[in-house]
C-alpha positions as CSV (number, residue, x, y, z in Angstrom):
1,X,5.5,-73.1,64.8
2,X,8.1,-73.0,62.6
3,X,6.6,-71.0,59.5
4,X,5.9,-68.4,62.4
5,X,9.5,-68.4,63.2
6,X,10.7,-68.1,60.0
7,X,8.1,-65.2,59.1
8,X,9.7,-63.4,62.1
9,X,13.2,-64.2,60.9
10,X,12.4,-62.9,57.4
11,X,11.0,-59.7,59.0
12,X,13.8,-58.9,61.1
13,X,16.0,-59.2,58.2
14,X,13.7,-56.8,56.1
15,X,13.8,-54.4,58.6
16,X,17.6,-54.3,58.9
17,X,17.7,-53.6,55.0
18,X,17.0,-50.1,54.9
19,X,19.3,-49.2,57.7
20,X,22.0,-50.2,55.6
21,X,20.9,-48.6,52.7
22,X,20.8,-45.2,54.4
23,X,24.4,-45.6,55.7
24,X,26.1,-45.7,52.3
25,X,25.5,-42.2,51.4
26,X,27.4,-41.2,54.7
27,X,30.2,-43.5,53.7
28,X,30.6,-42.2,50.5
29,X,30.7,-38.7,51.7
30,X,33.5,-39.2,54.1
31,X,35.8,-41.0,51.1
32,X,39.1,-38.9,51.1
33,X,39.5,-36.3,48.0
34,X,42.2,-35.1,46.4
35,X,42.8,-31.2,46.3
36,X,42.7,-29.5,43.0
37,X,43.1,-25.7,42.5
38,X,39.9,-25.1,39.6
39,X,40.6,-21.2,39.8
40,X,44.0,-21.2,39.0
41,X,43.7,-24.2,36.6
42,X,40.8,-22.0,34.7
43,X,43.0,-18.8,34.5
44,X,46.3,-20.9,33.7
45,X,44.6,-22.7,31.1
46,X,43.4,-19.9,29.4
47,X,47.0,-18.3,29.2
48,X,48.5,-21.9,28.0
49,X,46.2,-22.2,25.1
50,X,46.3,-18.6,24.6
51,X,50.2,-18.7,24.3
52,X,50.1,-21.9,22.2
53,X,47.9,-19.9,19.5
54,X,50.7,-17.4,19.7
55,X,53.2,-19.7,18.9
56,X,51.4,-21.1,16.1
57,X,50.4,-17.8,14.1
58,X,52.9,-15.1,15.6
59,X,56.0,-16.1,16.7
60,X,57.1,-17.4,13.3
61,X,56.6,-14.0,11.8
62,X,58.2,-11.9,14.2
63,X,60.9,-9.4,13.6
64,X,63.5,-12.1,14.2
65,X,62.3,-15.1,13.4
66,X,64.8,-15.1,10.2
67,X,67.9,-13.7,12.1
68,X,67.6,-10.5,10.5
69,X,69.0,-7.5,12.0
70,X,66.3,-4.4,12.9
71,X,67.5,-2.4,10.2
72,X,67.2,-5.2,7.3
73,X,63.8,-5.9,9.0
74,X,62.8,-2.0,8.5
75,X,64.0,-2.2,4.9
76,X,62.3,-4.9,4.0
77,X,59.0,-4.6,1.9
78,X,56.1,-5.3,4.0
79,X,54.4,-8.9,3.0
80,X,51.3,-10.8,3.9
81,X,51.2,-13.0,6.9
82,X,50.8,-15.6,5.0
83,X,53.7,-15.2,2.9
84,X,55.9,-14.8,5.9
85,X,54.5,-18.4,7.3
86,X,54.9,-20.5,4.2
87,X,58.0,-19.1,2.5
88,X,60.5,-21.4,4.8
89,X,58.2,-24.4,6.3
90,X,61.0,-25.6,8.4
91,X,61.6,-22.2,9.8
92,X,58.3,-22.1,10.9
93,X,57.9,-25.2,12.3
94,X,61.3,-24.6,14.4
95,X,59.8,-21.8,15.7
96,X,56.8,-23.9,16.8
97,X,58.7,-26.2,18.5
98,X,61.2,-23.4,20.4
99,X,57.9,-22.0,21.9
100,X,56.4,-25.4,23.0
101,X,59.5,-25.9,24.7
102,X,58.8,-23.3,26.8
103,X,55.2,-23.4,27.1
104,X,55.1,-27.3,28.0
105,X,58.1,-27.0,30.4
106,X,56.3,-24.0,32.1
107,X,52.8,-25.8,32.1
108,X,54.2,-29.4,33.2
109,X,55.6,-27.5,36.3
110,X,52.5,-26.2,37.4
111,X,50.8,-29.9,36.7
112,X,53.7,-31.3,38.6
113,X,53.0,-29.1,41.5
114,X,49.0,-29.8,41.7
115,X,50.1,-33.1,41.7
116,X,52.3,-32.6,45.1
117,X,49.4,-30.6,46.5
118,X,47.3,-33.8,45.8
119,X,49.3,-36.4,47.3
120,X,49.8,-34.2,50.5
121,X,46.1,-33.6,50.6
122,X,45.1,-37.1,50.4
123,X,47.4,-38.0,53.3
124,X,46.3,-35.5,55.4
125,X,42.2,-36.7,54.7
126,X,40.6,-38.2,57.4
127,X,42.5,-36.6,60.5
128,X,41.6,-33.7,62.5
129,X,42.6,-30.5,61.1
130,X,43.1,-28.7,64.3
131,X,46.2,-31.2,65.9
132,X,47.3,-31.8,62.1
133,X,47.6,-28.8,60.2
134,X,50.7,-27.7,61.2
135,X,52.1,-31.3,60.6
136,X,50.8,-31.2,57.5
137,X,52.2,-27.9,56.3
138,X,55.8,-29.3,57.5
139,X,55.2,-32.1,55.5
140,X,54.1,-30.4,52.2
141,X,57.3,-28.2,52.9
142,X,59.6,-31.2,52.8
143,X,57.7,-32.6,50.0
144,X,58.4,-29.6,47.9
145,X,61.9,-28.9,49.0
146,X,62.2,-32.9,48.0
147,X,60.8,-32.4,44.4
148,X,62.5,-29.1,44.1
149,X,65.8,-31.1,44.4
150,X,64.7,-33.6,42.3
151,X,63.8,-31.3,38.9
152,X,67.2,-31.0,37.0
153,X,67.0,-34.9,37.1
154,X,63.1,-34.9,36.0
155,X,63.9,-32.4,33.6
156,X,67.0,-34.5,32.0
157,X,64.6,-37.8,32.4
158,X,61.8,-35.5,30.4
159,X,64.0,-34.2,27.6
160,X,65.5,-37.6,27.0
161,X,62.1,-39.7,26.6
162,X,60.8,-36.5,24.2
163,X,63.9,-37.0,22.1
164,X,63.5,-41.0,22.1
165,X,59.6,-40.4,21.2
166,X,60.4,-37.7,18.6
167,X,63.1,-40.5,16.8
168,X,59.7,-43.0,17.2
169,X,57.5,-40.6,15.8
170,X,59.4,-39.3,12.9
171,X,59.8,-43.3,11.9
172,X,55.6,-43.6,12.2
173,X,55.4,-40.4,10.1
174,X,58.0,-41.7,7.0
175,X,55.8,-45.4,7.5
176,X,52.6,-43.6,7.0
177,X,53.9,-41.6,3.8
178,X,56.0,-38.8,4.5
179,X,59.2,-38.0,2.4
180,X,62.0,-39.6,3.5
181,X,65.0,-37.7,1.9
182,X,63.5,-34.3,0.3
183,X,61.5,-33.0,3.7
184,X,64.1,-35.0,6.0
185,X,64.6,-31.9,8.2
186,X,60.9,-30.5,8.0
187,X,59.6,-34.2,8.8
188,X,62.0,-34.5,12.5
189,X,60.7,-30.9,13.2
190,X,57.0,-32.1,13.2
191,X,57.9,-35.3,14.9
192,X,59.6,-33.5,17.5
193,X,57.2,-30.9,17.9
194,X,54.6,-33.7,18.3
195,X,56.7,-35.1,20.8
196,X,56.7,-31.7,22.9
197,X,53.1,-31.9,22.9
198,X,52.7,-35.4,23.8
199,X,55.6,-36.7,25.7
200,X,57.6,-34.2,27.9
201,X,54.6,-32.9,29.9
202,X,53.6,-36.9,31.3
203,X,57.2,-37.4,31.4
204,X,57.7,-34.4,33.6
205,X,54.7,-35.0,35.8
206,X,54.3,-39.0,36.3
207,X,57.6,-39.6,35.0
208,X,59.1,-41.6,31.9
209,X,57.7,-45.5,31.8
210,X,60.7,-47.8,32.7
211,X,61.1,-51.5,32.3
212,X,62.6,-51.8,35.9
213,X,61.1,-54.3,38.3
214,X,61.2,-52.2,41.3
215,X,57.7,-50.7,43.0
216,X,58.3,-47.2,41.5
217,X,58.4,-48.2,37.6
218,X,56.0,-50.8,37.9
219,X,53.7,-48.0,39.2
220,X,54.7,-45.2,36.3
221,X,54.4,-48.0,33.9
222,X,50.9,-48.9,34.9
223,X,50.3,-45.4,35.1
224,X,50.8,-45.0,31.3
225,X,48.9,-47.6,30.7
226,X,46.2,-46.7,32.1
227,X,46.0,-43.1,30.8
228,X,47.4,-43.5,27.3
229,X,46.3,-47.1,26.2
230,X,43.2,-47.6,28.1
231,X,42.2,-43.9,28.0
232,X,41.1,-44.3,31.4
233,X,41.6,-40.6,33.5
234,X,39.8,-40.5,36.9
235,X,40.8,-37.0,38.3
236,X,41.3,-34.0,36.9
237,X,45.3,-33.6,36.8
238,X,45.0,-37.2,34.7
239,X,42.1,-35.7,32.2
240,X,44.6,-32.6,32.1
241,X,47.3,-34.9,30.8
242,X,45.1,-37.3,28.7
243,X,42.9,-34.9,26.3
244,X,45.1,-32.4,25.0
245,X,47.6,-35.2,24.2
246,X,44.7,-37.2,22.3
247,X,43.9,-33.6,20.6
248,X,47.3,-33.3,19.5
249,X,47.5,-36.6,17.7
250,X,43.8,-36.2,16.5
251,X,45.0,-32.7,15.0
252,X,48.0,-33.8,13.5
253,X,46.0,-36.8,11.7
254,X,43.7,-34.5,10.2
255,X,45.9,-31.5,9.2
256,X,47.6,-33.9,6.9
257,X,44.1,-33.9,5.2
258,X,44.8,-30.2,3.3
259,X,48.1,-31.5,1.5
260,X,46.2,-33.9,-0.6
261,X,44.3,-31.7,-2.2
262,X,45.4,-30.1,-5.3
263,X,44.5,-26.2,-4.4
264,X,48.5,-25.5,-4.8
265,X,48.4,-23.4,-2.1
266,X,51.5,-22.2,-0.3
267,X,50.4,-23.0,3.0
268,X,49.7,-26.7,1.8
269,X,53.4,-27.1,2.0
270,X,54.7,-30.0,4.3
271,X,54.8,-29.7,7.5
272,X,52.5,-26.8,8.1
273,X,48.9,-28.1,8.1
274,X,50.0,-31.0,10.3
275,X,52.0,-28.9,13.0
276,X,49.2,-26.3,13.1
277,X,46.4,-29.4,13.6
278,X,48.8,-30.5,16.5
279,X,48.9,-27.1,18.3
280,X,44.7,-26.7,17.5
281,X,43.8,-30.0,18.8
282,X,46.0,-29.5,21.7
283,X,44.1,-26.2,22.6
284,X,40.8,-27.7,22.1
285,X,41.8,-31.1,24.1
286,X,42.9,-28.5,26.9
287,X,39.6,-26.7,27.1
288,X,37.5,-29.9,26.4
289,X,39.6,-31.2,29.5
290,X,38.4,-27.6,31.3
291,X,34.9,-28.2,30.7
292,X,35.1,-31.7,31.8
293,X,36.9,-31.0,35.2
294,X,34.5,-28.0,35.9
295,X,31.6,-29.6,35.3
296,X,32.2,-32.7,37.5
297,X,33.1,-30.2,40.0
298,X,29.8,-28.5,39.8
299,X,27.9,-31.7,40.1
300,X,29.7,-33.1,42.6
301,X,29.3,-29.8,44.8
302,X,25.6,-30.4,44.1
303,X,25.5,-34.1,45.3
304,X,27.1,-32.8,48.8
305,X,25.0,-30.0,49.0
306,X,22.0,-32.2,48.6
307,X,23.2,-34.5,50.6
308,X,23.6,-32.1,53.4
309,X,20.5,-30.7,53.3
310,X,18.9,-34.0,53.3
311,X,20.5,-34.9,56.2
312,X,19.8,-31.6,58.2
313,X,16.6,-32.3,57.6
314,X,16.6,-35.6,58.8
315,X,18.0,-34.5,61.8
316,X,15.6,-31.9,62.4
317,X,12.5,-34.3,62.1
318,X,13.7,-36.2,64.8
319,X,11.0,-36.7,67.7
320,X,12.3,-35.2,70.9
321,X,13.1,-37.7,73.7
322,X,10.4,-37.4,76.6
323,X,11.6,-36.7,80.1
324,X,10.9,-39.4,82.6
């Protein structure tokens, strides 16, 4: 009798397992999902990257780049674009820094707004939309007013973090072999450009890391470690922050290579190629984040649609109960 009892017990356990495995997909589809405006994000990435390319090439060649009057600019003989860009490398990089400051400030404002929308949508998931819509709108308006009131303080913190990072980058660039005294201004402008491309946006969106012991500082510090030390972005917003920064570092690194070649071309002057490489790497990183984010969203939509069709087929195949 004992073996029979054990077999029956095993049989009951075996029959319960399929029900548990079938219930897992249903719980995963009900998990909350943060809001992210993919259409708006795609269009703004195109605008942002196009303006970065304009800043790197055309802004230093503009009529007011050398602070000349319109009459002086018209009377000046026409020169090749490469001559205008390379005759004063520090001036070219300075205009790059000015253009990147405006562009990164504008871009960081959009990313910060998407983070606000994502946080509000996460709080509203799992609740009935009919009864909570007005409450969520009021919550979003209050949160938006709170974030708008913090913009001056957030801007100051991002500026301080960017300036501190530029000093640190300047020291690192010098330690890697940049000239110490002969091109001090040009080297610092390169460090400032790299800080604008890599520090301003995360400092504006996430907040600069702090060594304080409060919970908010701990969350910010762990976020910076997860994103920029572990390189582990998990959301579209995080990927749009991390990938361009990685591209900027790689582009600046590879941009140093042409300087060591003995071609004696004017565009090999320090620090033009690292500056162009940093902006080019930022553009490629932003486009790569766009591709990855949209690809993951398309795959997720396909999985959700497939699960919905399977669920509808199962519900249609259920036998109708006979009336007694």
